[in-house]
C-alpha positions in Angstrom: -0.4 13.1 -57.6 2.3 10.5 -58.2 3.0 10.3 -54.5 -0.7 9.9 -53.7 -1.1 7.1 -56.1 2.0 5.4 -54.9 0.8 5.5 -51.3 -2.6 4.1 -52.3 -1.1 1.3 -54.3 1.2 0.4 -51.5 -1.7 0.3 -49.1 -3.7 -2.0 -51.4 -0.7 -4.3 -51.8 0.0 -4.4 -48.1 -3.5 -5.2 -47.3 -4.0 -7.7 -50.1 -1.0 -9.7 -49.0 -2.3 -10.0 -45.4 0.4 -8.5 -43.3 1.9 -11.0 -40.9 -0.4 -11.4 -38.0 -3.4 -9.9 -39.7 -6.6 -10.8 -37.8 -9.1 -9.8 -40.5 -9.2 -9.7 -44.2 -8.9 -6.1 -45.6 -12.2 -4.4 -46.3 -12.2 -2.6 -49.7 -14.9 -0.1 -50.5 -15.7 3.3 -51.8 -18.5 5.8 -52.3 -19.4 8.7 -54.7 -21.7 11.7 -54.5 -23.0 13.3 -57.7 -24.8 16.7 -57.3 -27.1 19.1 -59.2 -27.3 22.6 -57.8 -29.5 25.5 -58.9 -29.2 29.0 -57.5 -30.7 32.4 -58.1 -27.9 34.3 -56.3 -26.6 37.3 -58.2 -23.7 36.4 -60.4 -24.1 32.6 -59.8 -25.3 32.0 -63.4 -28.1 29.8 -62.3 -25.9 27.6 -60.1 -23.3 24.9 -60.7 -25.6 22.5 -62.5 -24.3 18.9 -62.5 -21.0 18.0 -60.9 -19.2 15.1 -59.2 -18.9 16.2 -55.5 -16.5 13.4 -54.6 -15.4 9.9 -55.4 -13.5 8.0 -52.7 -11.8 4.6 -52.3 -10.7 3.1 -49.1 -9.0 0.0 -47.6 -9.3 -0.8 -43.9 -8.8 -3.7 -41.6 -6.7 -5.0 -38.7 -3.0 -6.0 -38.4 -1.5 -7.8 -35.5 -4.1 -8.3 -32.8 -4.9 -4.8 -31.6 -4.0 -2.5 -34.5 -6.5 -1.1 -36.9 -5.6 0.7 -40.1 -7.3 2.8 -42.8 -6.2 4.3 -46.1 -8.6 6.5 -48.0 -8.0 8.4 -51.3 -10.1 10.9 -53.2 -10.1 10.2 -56.9 -12.0 13.1 -58.5 -10.3 16.4 -59.1 -6.6 16.0 -58.3 -6.3 12.6 -56.7 -5.0 12.8 -53.2 -4.9 10.9 -49.9 -7.6 11.8 -47.3 -6.8 9.4 -44.5 -3.9 7.1 -43.7 -3.5 6.0 -40.1 -2.8 3.1 -37.7 -4.6 2.9 -34.3 -3.8 0.7 -31.3 -7.2 -0.4 -30.0 -6.5 -2.9 -27.2 -8.3 -1.0 -24.5 -11.5 1.0 -25.0 -10.3 3.3 -22.3 -7.1 4.2 -24.1 -6.4 4.1 -27.8 -3.6 5.7 -29.8 -3.9 6.8 -33.4 -1.0 8.0 -35.6 -1.2 9.3 -39.2 -3.6 11.6 -41.1 -7.2 11.8 -39.9 -10.0 14.0 -38.8 -9.2 16.6 -36.1 -11.2 16.1 -32.9 -12.9 19.5 -33.2 -16.7 19.9 -33.3 -19.3 17.2 -33.3 -20.0 17.6 -37.0 -16.5 17.4 -38.4 -16.1 13.6 -38.1 -19.5 13.0 -39.7 -19.5 11.2 -43.1 -21.4 13.2 -45.8 -23.9 10.3 -45.9 -25.0 11.0 -42.3 -25.2 14.8 -42.2 -28.9 14.8 -43.1 -29.1 18.3 -44.8 -26.7 18.1 -47.7 -23.5 19.8 -46.4 -21.5 20.7 -43.4 -22.6 23.8 -41.5 -21.0 27.2 -42.5 -19.0 27.4 -39.2 -17.6 23.9 -39.4 -16.6 24.5 -43.1 -14.7 27.6 -42.1 -13.5 26.9 -38.6 -12.8 23.1 -38.8 -11.2 23.4 -42.3 -13.7 21.2 -44.0 -13.4 23.8 -46.8 -10.9 26.7 -46.9 -10.1 27.6 -43.3 -11.0 31.1 -42.2 -7.3 31.9 -41.5 -6.5 31.2 -45.2 -5.2 27.6 -44.9 -6.3 25.4 -47.9 -9.2 23.0 -47.6 -8.2 19.9 -45.5 -11.5 18.1 -45.2 -11.2 18.6 -41.4 -8.0 16.6 -41.3 -4.4 17.0 -40.3 -1.3 14.9 -39.5 -0.5 14.0 -36.0 -0.9 11.6 -33.0 -4.0 11.3 -30.9 -5.1 9.4 -27.8 -8.8 8.7 -27.1 -11.0 6.5 -24.9 -14.3 5.8 -23.4 -14.6 5.6 -19.6 -17.2 4.8 -16.8 -19.8 2.3 -18.2 -23.3 3.1 -17.1 -26.7 1.4 -16.9 -27.9 -2.0 -18.2 -26.7 -1.1 -21.7 -23.2 -0.4 -20.5 -22.8 2.8 -22.5 -19.8 4.9 -21.4 -20.3 8.2 -19.6 -17.1 9.9 -20.6 -15.4 10.1 -24.0 -12.1 12.0 -24.5 -9.8 12.8 -27.4 -6.6 14.8 -27.4 -4.1 15.2 -30.2 -1.0 17.0 -31.3 -1.0 18.0 -35.0 1.2 19.7 -37.5 -1.3 22.4 -38.1 -0.6 22.4 -41.9 -3.5 20.2 -43.1 -3.4 17.1 -45.3 -0.5 15.8 -47.3 1.8 18.7 -46.3 4.8 18.7 -44.0 4.9 21.2 -41.1 6.5 24.6 -42.0 7.0 26.0 -38.5 8.3 24.8 -35.1 4.8 24.9 -33.5 2.2 22.2 -33.2 -1.6 22.4 -32.8 -3.2 21.0 -29.7 -6.8 19.9 -30.2 -9.1 17.9 -27.9 -12.6 17.2 -26.6 -14.4 16.0 -23.5 -17.9 14.5 -24.0 -20.5 13.2 -21.5 -23.1 10.7 -22.5 -25.6 10.6 -19.6 -28.0 8.5 -21.7 -27.2 6.2 -24.6 -27.3 8.2 -27.8 -27.2 11.6 -26.1 -23.9 13.4 -25.7 -22.8 16.9 -24.4 -19.3 18.0 -25.3 -16.7 20.8 -25.3 -13.9 21.2 -27.8 -10.7 23.2 -27.8 -8.0 24.1 -30.4 -4.8 26.0 -29.7 -2.6 26.5 -32.7 -1.5 28.7 -35.7 -0.8 28.6 -39.4 2.2 30.1 -41.3 2.6 31.1 -44.9 5.2 33.3 -46.6 6.8 34.0 -43.2 3.5 35.3 -41.7 1.9 33.4 -38.8 -1.8 33.7 -37.9 -3.2 32.5 -34.6 -5.8 29.8 -34.7 -7.4 29.5 -31.2 -10.9 28.1 -31.1 -13.4 26.5 -28.9 -16.8 24.9 -29.3 -19.6 23.5 -27.1 -22.5 21.4 -28.3 -24.8 18.4 -28.0 -26.0 15.6 -30.2 -28.6 12.9 -30.1 -28.8 9.9 -32.4 -31.0 6.9 -31.7 -33.6 4.8 -33.4 -33.6 7.0 -36.5 -34.1 10.3 -34.6 -31.2 12.7 -34.7 -30.4 16.2 -33.5 -27.2 18.4 -33.2 -26.5 21.9 -32.0 -23.1 23.6 -31.6 -21.6 27.0 -31.0 -18.1 27.7 -32.2 -15.8 30.7 -31.6 -12.5 31.6 -33.2 -9.8 34.0 -32.2 -7.2 34.8 -34.8 -6.9 36.9 -38.0 -7.0 35.9 -41.6 -3.8 36.0 -43.5 -5.5 38.4 -46.0 -6.0 40.9 -43.2 -2.2 41.5 -42.7 -0.8 44.7 -44.2 2.8 43.9 -45.2 3.6 47.6 -45.5 2.5 48.7 -42.1 2.8 45.4 -40.3 -0.7 45.8 -38.9 -3.9 43.8 -39.0 -7.4 44.8 -40.1 -10.6 43.1 -39.0 -11.7 42.0 -35.5 -9.8 38.8 -35.3 -12.9 37.1 -34.1 -15.5 34.8 -35.8 -18.3 32.8 -34.5 -21.0 30.4 -35.6 -23.8 28.1 -34.5 -26.2 25.7 -36.0 -29.2 23.6 -35.0 -30.4 20.6 -37.0 -32.9 17.9 -36.5 -33.6 14.6 -38.4 -37.0 12.9 -38.2 -37.7 9.4 -39.5 -40.9 9.2 -41.6 -40.5 5.8 -43.1 -37.8 3.2 -43.0 -36.7 4.6 -46.4 -37.4 8.3 -45.8 -36.0 10.8 -43.3 -36.6 14.6 -43.2 -34.0 17.0 -41.9 -34.3 20.7 -41.0 -31.5 23.1 -40.0 -30.7 26.7 -39.1 -27.1 27.7 -39.6 -25.3 31.0 -38.9 -21.7 32.2 -39.4 -20.4 35.7 -38.6 -17.1 36.3 -40.3 -16.1 39.1 -38.0 -18.2 38.2 -35.0 -20.8 40.9 -35.7 -24.2 41.3 -37.4 -22.6 43.2 -40.4 -20.9 39.9 -41.5 -23.7 37.5 -40.7 -24.5 34.7 -43.1 -27.7 32.8 -42.2 -28.9 29.6 -43.9 -32.2 27.9 -43.5 -32.6 24.4 -45.0 -34.9 21.5 -45.3 -34.0 18.2 -46.9 -35.7 14.9 -47.8 -33.4 11.8 -47.6 -34.6 8.8 -49.6 -32.8 5.5 -49.0 -34.3 2.7 -51.2 -31.2 0.6 -50.5 -28.5 0.6 -47.8 -26.0 1.6 -50.4 -28.0 4.2 -52.2 -29.4 7.5 -50.9 -31.1 10.3 -52.8 -31.4 13.7 -51.2 -33.5 16.7 -52.3 -32.9 20.0 -50.3 -34.0 23.6 -50.4 -31.7 26.2 -48.9 -32.5 29.9 -48.2 -29.6 32.3 -47.7 -29.2 35.7 -46.1 -25.6 36.7 -46.5 -24.9 40.3 -45.5 -21.5 40.3 -47.1 -23.1 40.3 -50.5 -24.7 43.2 -52.3 -27.8 41.2 -52.8 -27.9 39.1 -49.6 -31.0 37.0 -50.2 -31.0 34.0 -52.5 -32.4 30.5 -52.9 -30.7 27.2 -53.8 -32.1 23.8 -54.8 -29.8 20.8 -54.4 -30.2 17.2 -55.5 -27.6 14.7 -54.5 -27.2 11.0 -55.2 -25.0 9.0 -52.8 -23.6 5.6 -53.9 -21.3 3.2 -52.0 -19.9 -0.3 -52.2 
C-alpha cells in the first residue's frame, strides 16, 4: 500500500510541475461505481446488498512532443496502482507503450465499466482475460500486466479516412499487476483487427504464456475471435474464447498428475439499442464452460437499462438470470442497480 501511494503521489507531483517539454497540462480525474445487488441463489443470503464496486483516480497527459502518459490508482479496498505507462505516439502506424496496462486480449477487456452496457464483463473475459481471478489460479489483475507493446493503425479507407487494419502485440511478465516476474518466461499477446466500415471491426486474438506459483507452472495458451460495432449510439459485440492449460488447483503434488480437461471456452453476444439521448437498453447472452463441456456450463441471460441524465452520471438497472451447472441449485436470479459517477 505504501509503495502504491508513493507511486501515485510521485505521478501527481511530476504532472503538476509540468515536466520539461510538456505539451499539455495534466488531466486529473476519477470515477466511482456504487452497487446494490440482490440474489435468490442458494447460500447467497439475499445478495451482497450495497457496496462500493470501485473508486479510481487518474492523471494523464503528454510529455515531450510525442509521449503520452497515464497513472491510475484504485482507492477502495486495498489501494493499488491499476495503470502506469508511457506511450510514444508520433506515428499512428507505429506506437510503443511501456509500463502496466490492459493486455491486448479480447475486444471486451479494454472496455471501461461505463461502456459495457450490461453491468459487468462477460464470464469468459472475467476468467480468461483475468478481469477477475484467472482460471489458472492467478489473482485478479483487471485484465492488466506489465510489459511493452507495439500497436498501430494502417491503410486509411474511404472518405472518412478510417483505418482498415489495427494491430497490437506485446511481451508481458505474465504475473499480473504490481508484481515482479517469478519465472524466466514471458507472455506473448496480440491481436489483428479489420475495420471494413467505420465503427465495425472483426478481430482475432492470441495469448501464449504460463503462470508459476510455489514451483508449479501452468500453461496459459488462449485464442479468441470476435466482432464489434459501435456507431451513433448503436453497439454490438460477440466473441468466442478458448483456453488450453490446467488450473493450479488441478495439480496433485503426491502423484505429479493433473485432473480436469485442461480446456475451457466461452462466448457472449450483446447488443445496445439507443432509445432516447439519455436512455440505452442492452441485452446479452453469456456462456462459460469451465472444462469445455456441458457439465460445467454457466449460462447468463441479462437485460439492462442505462440512464444517463448527465455526461458524468449514469444509472443502470439490470436483471440477470443464471443457469450454472456447477451448483447444486443451478437456477437463480439477480437484480443489480449501479450508479456511475465521474469528474
